[in-house]
Each structure stands twice: as C-alpha cells, then as structure tokens.
Phi, psi and omega in degrees: 000143181290130182296321180296322179294319178298317179298318180296318179294318179295321178295322179294318178297320178299317178299318179296319180293318179298318178297319179295321180295315180299316180298316180294321177298319179293320179294322181292327179291320187256071181272002181286176179293130183263138176227150178082192183281157180294155179296159182302320182296327180287320178297316180297321180294320180295318179296319180297319179294317179297321180293320178295320178295321179294320178296321181289325182283330183299312179296327180293322180288329177294319181288331179288330181286333182279000000 
C-alpha cells in the first residue's frame, strides 16, 4: 500500500474524530431544555454525515449494477 495514501486516510480519520469530539463537547455543555430550531453547526454536521453516507453508498450501487 502506498504510504502517501495511508497518510491521507489517517488524516481524514483524524479530522472526523476531531469533529466528533467537538460535537460531543458541545452537546455535553448544553444539557438544558432545548427550544426552537437546532443551531447551524448541528444542522451542518447532520448534512455532512448524510453526504458522506451517500458517497459511500454510490460506489456500492455501481458495482452491484455491473
């Protein structure tokens, strides 16, 4: 396996872990009763997760069609 490819994958995983930690820290701070719409950072995080899941599912559907 190419070392540069491994480094790129590890950096991507590190970014995802850092985002998860930040999200959990924010959730831990705000344990009070929530009212109104969710904050922009939470909406953006949900959209990002959905987009990543769609990207992962797209190659799988292409291989199933062949």
